[in-house]
N, C-alpha and C positions, 0 to 999 in steps of 0.2 A: 221547133219553136210556137208555133202558131196555139200546139194545144199547152203550153207551159202557161198564157198567159191567162188564160182564165181559171186556171190552179193558183195560180199566186191570188189573182181575184175573190174569188171566193174564199182560197183560204185566210186573204190579209179580215175579210168580213165575215169569216168564222169569230176570227183571233177576238175580232173587238165585237160582237156580241157577245160573244164568252165573258170578258172580260165589265160590258153592260153588264149580262144577269145579272155574275157576280156582284156586280157594284148592290143593284137592287136586292139582291135576295142578303147582303152584307147590311145593309139599311134600317130593313125589314127588321130579318135578329134583332140591331142593336136598339130600333126602337123599343120589341118586343122583352129584351132583357134591361135593359139601361132604363130607358126613358118611361116606361108604365110601369115597371116598381119605385122611380123618382119618386114619379105622382104621386101615385096611391101611399109612401110614408111620407109627401110632402100634407094630403089630406088626414092621413092617420093625427099627426102630428100636430096639428089646429086644433083635432077636432080635442084632441089631450088638452088643447092649450084653453081654448075655449071651455070643458068642463070642467078643468081646473081655475077659471077666472070665475066662471058661477059658483062656485063651493067654493070659493072664499068669499064674494058678495055673499053670499048665504050667509057666513059665518058672521062677516062684520053686520048685519044688520042684524043677527042674535045678538050679539055684544053691544051693539047700541041699544037693541029694545032692553034688555039686562038692566039697563042705566038709568 
């Protein structure tokens, strides 16, 4: 009986440690595969929107200068 206690004790820690590491790795992969691409896409969209606004503003200025 006394040799069973350490086996159960360390076995339990091993199981908890496995799920703890699994959670950390899963979080890292989620950040790498979902969050970072989402941020990059958001920045590209903002950059395109800004360039489009600048282009429209330049067109409006040119139209106003023609009148």
